[in-house]
Every structure is written in C-alpha cells, then in structure tokens.
C-alpha positions in Angstrom: 0.0 0.0 0.0 2.9 2.3 0.7 3.9 3.1 -2.9 0.3 3.6 -4.0 -0.5 5.9 -1.1 2.6 7.9 -1.6 1.9 8.3 -5.3 -1.6 9.5 -4.7 -0.9 11.7 -1.7 2.0 13.5 -3.3 -0.3 14.5 -6.1 -1.5 17.2 -3.7 0.4 20.4 -3.4 -0.5 21.9 -0.1 -0.4 25.7 0.3 -0.2 25.6 4.2 -2.5 25.0 7.1 -2.4 28.6 8.3 -3.4 29.8 4.8 -6.2 27.3 4.0 -8.0 26.5 7.3 -11.3 26.3 5.5 -9.9 23.5 3.2 -8.5 21.8 6.3 -12.0 21.6 7.9 -13.6 19.9 5.0 -11.0 17.9 3.0 -10.2 14.9 5.3 -9.9 11.2 4.8 -9.4 8.0 6.8 -7.5 5.0 5.6 -6.9 1.6 7.2 -3.2 0.6 7.3 -1.9 -2.9 8.0 -1.6 -3.9 11.6 2.1 -4.1 12.4 1.8 -6.7 15.2 -0.9 -8.7 16.8 0.2 -7.9 20.3 0.6 -4.2 19.8 -2.4 -2.1 20.8 -3.9 0.0 18.0 -2.8 3.6 17.5 -4.2 6.5 15.5 -1.8 8.3 13.2 -2.5 11.8 11.8 -0.6 12.7 8.7 -0.1 16.5 8.4 0.6 17.4 4.8 2.1 20.6 3.5 4.2 22.0 0.7 7.0 22.5 3.2 9.9 24.9 3.1 13.7 24.8 3.4 14.6 24.5 7.1 18.1 25.8 6.5 19.8 27.8 3.6 21.5 24.6 2.6 18.1 23.0 1.9 17.1 25.7 -0.6 18.5 24.2 -3.8 16.9 20.8 -3.1 13.6 22.5 -2.3 13.6 24.6 -5.5 14.7 21.6 -7.6 11.7 19.5 -6.5 9.4 22.5 -6.9 10.5 23.3 -10.5 10.4 19.6 -11.3 6.8 19.2 -10.3 4.7 18.8 -13.4 1.5 19.3 -11.5 2.7 22.8 -10.6 4.2 23.8 -13.9 5.2 22.2 -17.2 8.5 23.2 -18.8 10.3 22.0 -21.9 12.9 19.3 -21.0 11.9 19.8 -17.4 14.2 17.1 -16.0 17.2 19.2 -17.1 15.8 22.7 -17.0 14.4 22.5 -13.4 17.7 21.8 -11.7 19.3 24.6 -13.8 16.6 27.1 -12.8 16.9 26.0 -9.2 20.7 26.4 -9.1 20.4 29.9 -10.6 17.8 31.1 -8.2 19.3 29.5 -5.1 21.6 32.4 -4.0 18.8 34.9 -4.1 16.3 32.7 -2.2 19.0 31.8 0.4 19.6 35.5 1.0 15.9 36.0 1.6 15.7 33.1 4.1 18.8 34.5 5.8 16.8 37.6 6.6 14.1 35.6 8.5 16.5 33.5 10.6 18.1 31.2 8.1 15.2 29.0 7.0 11.5 28.3 6.9 9.7 27.9 10.3 6.9 25.7 8.8 8.3 22.5 10.3 8.7 24.0 13.7 5.1 25.3 13.7 3.7 22.1 12.3 5.4 20.1 15.1 4.0 22.4 17.7 0.5 22.2 16.2 0.8 18.4 15.8 1.9 17.8 19.4 -0.8 20.0 20.8 -3.4 18.3 18.7 -2.5 14.7 19.8 -2.3 15.8 23.4 -5.9 16.9 23.2 -7.0 13.8 21.2 -5.6 11.5 23.8 -7.9 13.1 26.3 -11.1 13.6 24.2 -10.8 10.3 22.2 -9.4 7.7 24.5 -10.9 4.9 22.4 -8.5 5.8 19.5 -5.5 6.7 21.7 -2.6 6.9 21.8 -2.4 9.3 18.9 0.7 10.3 17.0 1.2 13.0 14.3 3.4 12.7 11.3 4.6 15.4 9.0 4.7 14.9 5.2 6.1 17.7 3.0 6.0 17.7 -0.8 9.3 19.5 -1.5 11.6 19.0 1.5 12.2 16.3 4.2 10.4 14.7 5.8 8.8 13.9 2.4 5.3 12.5 2.2 6.4 9.0 1.2 8.9 8.9 4.1 6.1 9.8 6.5 3.8 7.1 5.0 6.6 4.5 5.4 6.9 5.3 9.1 3.1 5.2 9.6 2.6 1.9 7.9 5.2 0.2 10.2 3.5 1.2 13.4 0.0 2.6 12.9 -3.2 0.7 12.8 -5.7 3.5 12.1 -4.6 6.3 9.9 -6.1 9.8 9.6 -4.9 11.8 6.7 -5.2 15.5 7.3 -5.3 16.6 3.7 -5.4 20.2 2.6 -6.1 20.1 -1.1 -4.0 21.9 -3.6 -5.8 24.6 -5.3 -4.8 25.3 -8.9 -6.0 28.8 -8.3 -3.1 29.6 -6.0 -0.6 28.1 -8.3 -1.7 29.8 -11.5 -2.3 33.2 -10.0 1.3 33.2 -8.8 2.3 32.3 -12.4 0.1 35.0 -13.9 -2.4 32.6 -15.5 -6.1 32.6 -14.7 -7.4 30.1 -17.2 -8.1 27.4 -14.6 -10.0 29.9 -12.4 -12.1 30.9 -15.4 -12.7 27.2 -16.1 -14.3 26.8 -12.7 -11.9 26.3 -9.8 -14.1 26.6 -6.7 -11.4 27.9 -4.5 -12.2 31.7 -4.7 -15.9 30.9 -4.1 -15.0 28.7 -1.1 -12.8 31.3 0.5 -15.5 34.0 -0.1 -18.1 31.8 1.5 -15.8 31.1 4.5 -15.2 34.8 5.0 -18.9 35.6 4.8 -19.7 33.0 7.5 -17.0 34.4 9.7 -18.4 37.9 9.4 -21.9 36.6 10.0 -20.7 35.0 13.3 -19.2 38.4 14.3 -22.6 40.0 13.6 -21.3 41.9 10.6 -19.9 44.6 12.9 -17.0 45.4 10.7 -16.6 46.3 7.1 -14.3 43.9 5.2 -12.7 43.2 1.8 -11.4 40.0 0.5 -7.9 40.3 -1.1 -5.3 37.8 -2.3 -1.8 37.7 -1.1 -0.5 36.6 -4.5 -2.2 39.4 -6.5 -1.0 43.0 -6.8 -3.3 45.8 -5.6 -4.4 46.9 -2.2 -1.7 47.2 0.5 -2.8 45.5 3.7 -1.5 44.7 7.1 -1.8 41.0 7.6 -3.2 39.6 10.8 -0.7 37.5 12.9 -0.6 33.9 11.8 -2.3 31.5 14.2 0.8 29.2 14.4 0.6 28.1 18.1 -2.8 29.6 18.8 -4.6 27.3 21.2 -7.9 28.0 19.4 -6.4 26.7 16.1 -4.9 23.6 17.8 -8.2 22.9 19.4 -9.9 23.2 16.0 -7.4 20.6 14.5 -8.2 18.1 17.3 -11.9 18.7 16.8 -11.7 18.1 13.1 -9.9 14.7 13.7 -12.3 13.7 16.5 -15.4 14.4 14.5 -14.1 12.6 11.4 -13.1 9.5 13.4 -16.5 9.4 14.9 -18.2 9.7 11.5 -16.8 6.3 10.2 -16.5 7.9 6.8 -13.5 7.2 4.6 -13.5 10.8 3.3 -15.6 13.9 3.3 -17.8 14.7 0.3 -15.6 17.6 -0.5 -12.6 15.4 -0.8 -13.8 13.5 -3.9 -15.2 16.6 -5.7 -13.3 17.7 -8.8 -13.1 21.2 -10.2 -15.4 21.8 -13.1 -13.8 20.8 -16.4 -10.8 19.5 -14.6 -8.2 18.1 -17.0 -5.6 16.8 -14.5 -5.6 12.9 -14.8 -3.6 12.5 -11.6 -6.2 14.4 -9.7 -9.0 12.1 -11.0 -7.1 9.0 -10.0 -6.4 10.4 -6.5 -10.1 11.2 -6.0 -11.1 7.7 -7.2 -8.6 6.2 -4.8 -9.9 8.0 -1.7 -13.5 7.3 -2.6 -12.7 3.6 -2.9 -11.5 3.4 0.6 -15.0 3.4 2.2 -15.5 -0.3 1.4 -12.2 -1.1 3.0 -13.0 0.9 6.0 -16.4 -0.8 6.4 -14.8 -4.2 6.2 -12.2 -3.4 8.8 -14.2 -1.3 11.2 -15.8 -4.3 13.1 -12.3 -5.6 13.8 -11.1 -2.4 15.3 -14.3 -2.1 17.3 -13.8 -5.5 18.8 -10.3 -4.6 19.8 -11.5 -1.5 21.6 -14.2 -3.4 23.4 -11.7 -6.1 24.4 -9.5 -3.5 26.0 -12.3 -1.8 27.9 
C-alpha cells in the first residue's frame, strides 16, 4: 500500500495549514493501514501534509529543484534538465531571503507544535483511539510524504490523513495565469463563503474586503498567523475527532473535482480515496472488537 498511497498523496500540493484552514476543515480522509503486530495495541496516526519549506539555507536548492520539477505545478520543456538549472540559478537569491528571517522556513517547527498540541488533546477527548501520533509529510523537503507514510505503515493501525487540497487557483495566479479559475476552480468561491460566514458569526460589525496575497493591488497589514494559537490547535483536534466518529473514509468535498478538470492525476487520486469506504467498512468491526476487548 505504501507506494500507491505515496503516489496519490504526493499528487496534492499543499499551500499551508495557516493559509487554508477552510480547506482543512472539509477535506479529510481516513484509511486503514496494515496492523504491524498482533500484540501491539492500535494507535491512530495523523498525517499532516504541507508543501514545506527549506529548514536551512543549505536546503534551498533541493527545495527549488523539487518545486520546479513538479509537473502538477508547472510544465516546462525538457523539465528534468531545466528544473535543476533554474533552481541552481535562483538558489543564492532565495538563500539571501531566508537568511533575513532566521536562516530558513519555520513551517516544520510550527507544524510540530501544532501536531503535538493536537495529539495531546486527542488522547484526552478520544481515549478509544488513543494513543495518537502525528506525522509530517512535505512535498518538496524532508520529511517527504512518502517517508512519513513508510513510518506510519510500520506502526499505525488506524490512519487519519489531514489533507489540505492543492488549489490550482493559487498556483496559476502566482504564475500569472487565470485560465483554470475561469474554467471553474471553486477555491475563490469557497474562500469567499468562509469569510462571509465568519463575518456573520461576528454580527457583521466590521466592514471587510477579500484580497489575495498573490495578487497586486491593495496594500494591507496581515493579521498575525495562528501558528501556536490554542484556538487553532483545538480546532485541529476537533476536526480529527469528528471525522473519526463519522466512520467515513473521506468527506464529500474530498472527492469533488473542479469543473472541467483536465488533470488525470487528480482524477485517479479522487477515485482512490473514494474507494476506501468499502475497505473501512470491512475493517471497522475488527477495530471495534479490539476497543471493546480492552475496555
């Protein structure tokens, strides 16, 4: 299962939990992994996926090489040769930029803090699936998604994949192309709906305007990232607990495709996740019996 899971999961480019909380709350899936040992009590693993960032300046070239080699992100002529060349040329400038913020991306540090806080809460509010352990899977830097899956498959009985879907909108706006948005990518509408519901919850007491970080225009002062916010960490734990209780392999949003989607990898990934419901139904009684036997 490892190679197939890695292939499908790495088809997702993940913009970042702090930037796409609304996708985090709806695009989740559960998969059953093989039981590593008959005398080892079940555990629940939570895989936290993200694009990742170079942790040190020495990691920058590898990060850029994987990024420019990603055909789901961009397609270049003779990409296997051109991508490393572009990465090598851009590395000094990007290293300089990371040096200005402490010498690397803090995304791994914050994900570790969020993950540990989340599983600590889950062990208390969901003892039937405890102990819980988080795993980090990055697309462009270590720990890579396939490495995380290998670790999970060795030790974890019940896997929860915390998937934040890749939006083609974010990619193509940064590249100056809007054809996918015009074709019907739902991301702008989903973000707008999320903002609208937040403002409704606040009683519409403040005027607001939705702007995009990756587009030129209005200069704004960004609100602080939630990073180690206890409210955000509580929300992560709540998402996992609710989904585990639902006994659903994946949410309805997870298997939806963008209108007129032409990405074959995306289609295969959606089919894969949708097919896991039967597997989950077949294995669920076994896990329930183990829980009852322990109690």
